[in-house]
N, C-alpha and C positions, 0 to 999 in steps of 0.2 A: 349693690353688687353689679359689676359690668357683665356683659354677656360672655358665655363660655365658648361659643362658636363651634362649628363642626370641622372635621378634618378636611373635607373638600374645599370649604370656604377659606380655611387657613392656608391651604396651598395656593388658591387663587390670590389671596391677599399678599402672600409672600412673593408671588410672581409679578403682580400688577400694581400694587400700591406702595411703592418704595420711594417714589420721587420726592415726596414732601420732606421726609427725614434727610434725604440727600441734600436738599436745599438748606434746611434749617440747622443741621448738625454742626457745620463749621461756624455758624453764627452763634450758636449756643456756647461753643467752646471759646470763641473770641470774647463774648460778653463775660463769661466766668473768669477767664484769665486776666481780663482787664480789671475786674472788680475785686477779685480774690487772688492776687498775684503771689501769695505766700508759699505756693508750691503744693498745696493739698490737691490731690488728683483722684478723688473718690466720687463716684456718681451713683445715685439711685434713679433708675428708670422705671417710673410707675406706669403700668399698662404698657409694658415693653413690646408686646406683640411678638413678631418673628425675629426680634433682635437686631434689626437693621441699624437703629440709632446706637444701640449698645456697641455694635461692631465698630462704628466710627470712633467712638470714644476709646475703645480698646486699642485700635490701631494708632491712636494718638498718645498711648502710654498711660491711660487711666485704668483704675480698678473699678469694676462695674458690678452692681447688683441689679438684676432685672426682675420685676414683679409683674405677674399677669395671672388672671383667673382662668385662662384657657390653656388646658394641657395641649391641644393641637397646635396652638400658636407657639407655646414653649418648645414643642418638639422641633419646629423649624428653627427656633432661636438657638437650640443646642447644636444644630447642624451648621447654621451660619456662623456661630462663634466657636466652633469646635476646636480650633487651634489654641484658644485661650482657656477653655474649660479645664483641661488637664493640668495647666499651670496654676490654676486657682485665681487667675486674674478676673474671672467672671463667675458670678453665682446667679443662677436662674431659679426663682422661687415662685411656686404657685400660691396665689393669695388674692384676697379681695382688696381692692384699692381703698375701700372705705373702712376696712377693719383689719389692720395688720400691725405687727410690731417686729422690729429687727434688733439684733444685738449690736450691729455695726452703726457707726455714725458717718455722715457724708458731708462733703463740702458743697455738693450740688445735687439737687433733685430736679428731674425733668419729667414732663408728661406731654406728649405731642399728638398731633393729628386729631384734635378735639376729642380725645379719649374720655376726658372727664365730663363732657356733655352727656355721656351715656349714664351717668349716675342718676338715681331716681328722683332726687329732690335736693333742696338747699340744705336740709339737715344731713343728708348723706355726703354732700359736698363738704360741709363743715367737718364731718367725721374724717374724711380723707385728708383735709388740711391739717387736722390735729395729729393724725398718724405721721404725716410727712414731717411736720414741725419737730416731733419727738426724735426723728432720725437725723436731723441736721446738726452740724457743729455750730458753735457760736460764730456769727457772721456769715453763715452759709446762705445759699440762694436756692429758691424754688422757682422754676420757670416753666410755664405751661401755657397752652393756647386753648381758647374756647371759641366756638361759633357764637356770634351774637344773634339777636333777632333778625337783623338784616341778612346775616349769612344763612340762617335756616329758611328764610323766605325763598331762597334760591332753590330749595328742594322741590318746589312745585313744578316738576317736569319729569320727563322720561328720557333715558338715554340707552342706546344699544351699542355695545362694542363687540365686534366679531374679529378674533385674531386666531393665529395658528394654534396657540396653546390654551385658549379659553374663549368662551362666549359669555358675556355679562350683560344683563338687563337691569337697569336701575329705575325704580318707580318711586318717586318721593312726593310728599305733601307736607304742608306746614299748617298747624292749627293756631290761629291768632289768639283765640281765647285762652288756650292752655299754654301758649308759648312753647309749643312742642312740635318737633319734626318727626316724621315717620318715613322710613325708607325701606323698601323691599328690594333685595338684591338676589337675583336668580341667575342661574347659568350652568355651564358645564366646563370642567377643567380636564385637560388631557393628561393621561397617565403614561408612565414609561412603556407600558405594554401596548400603547396606542388605543386603549379603551378610554372612555370618558366617564367621569363621575359628576353627578348633578349636585348642586347646592341651592338652597332656598332659605335665605335668612331675612328676618325683619328686625330692624333696629329703631330705637327711639332715642332722640336727643332732646334735652331740655335747654332752654335759653334763660339765663338769669341776667339781670342788669349788672352793669359794671360796678355800681354801688353795692349791690348785694354781695357780689363776690369779694370785693375789697373789704367790706365790713367783716365777712366771715374770716378772711385771712388775718385781719388785725385782732379779731376776737380770740383766735387760738394762740396768738403770741408773736406773729410776725411784726417787726417794728416799722417797716416801710414797704410800700407797694406802689408800683406804677404800671402803666399799660403801654405797649409798643407794637409796632408792626414787625413782621418777620424780616423785612428788608433792613431794619436797623433797630436792634433790640436795646440800644443804648439811649435812644431818644424817646422821652415820654410823649404820648399823644395828647393833644389838646382836647380832642373830641372822640374818645374811643367808641362811643355808641354808634358813631356813623360808619364804623368799619365792619366788614362782614366777618372778620376773624381778628381776635385780639390776643396778644401775648401778655400775660401777667408776669411781672418780675417782683418777687417778694423776698425780703431779706430778714433773717432771724435777728 
């Protein structure tokens, strides 16, 4: 189960960590529309967070279901996607990424910003893949990114960001033996009343080898898998383990 997060952290996340999906959203759509051009425009966003990626797909004419375990995150998603909620073009569901079932089927499933690294182990990751596979139409795609060992090694640092609407301190470390990163994010976020709320969250991310992840995807029924960079999701990587972040593209 991924973390449920607190309301102050969800607010800070919604304000400050949107750049990644702004970058990759158009590239995910381009990949899907090139590979699956038959007109199916349905998306499942696993660990949808505050709905920033879902909103991009909605604005491009897609029907979206967003799944997240955090009610505070979903509260922001409902606001961000408000103009599409009443029309039924988006459904936002609280649920565990490793244990869910949905009645709808989708042409595309996505999970971004290393959300699946937060799952507790390879068995939990396998369970997530099985849930996603059951929700995809024949020929559908599942595209998600993971931090590799190289990426999590970069967590061995501390950063401070002080802005008008928030102050954020990140303290990270990576355990080579466990292949596990740990980061503590503390800070304050400004409210409309001009008061400040404090947040203090600790997150764990696990690193799996590309081979482990690929094997798990094939085991649950995906027929083809390759890895790519965010800059070009159509080109398979020759050496994905050398990358700090890898996108997996899996087809039913």
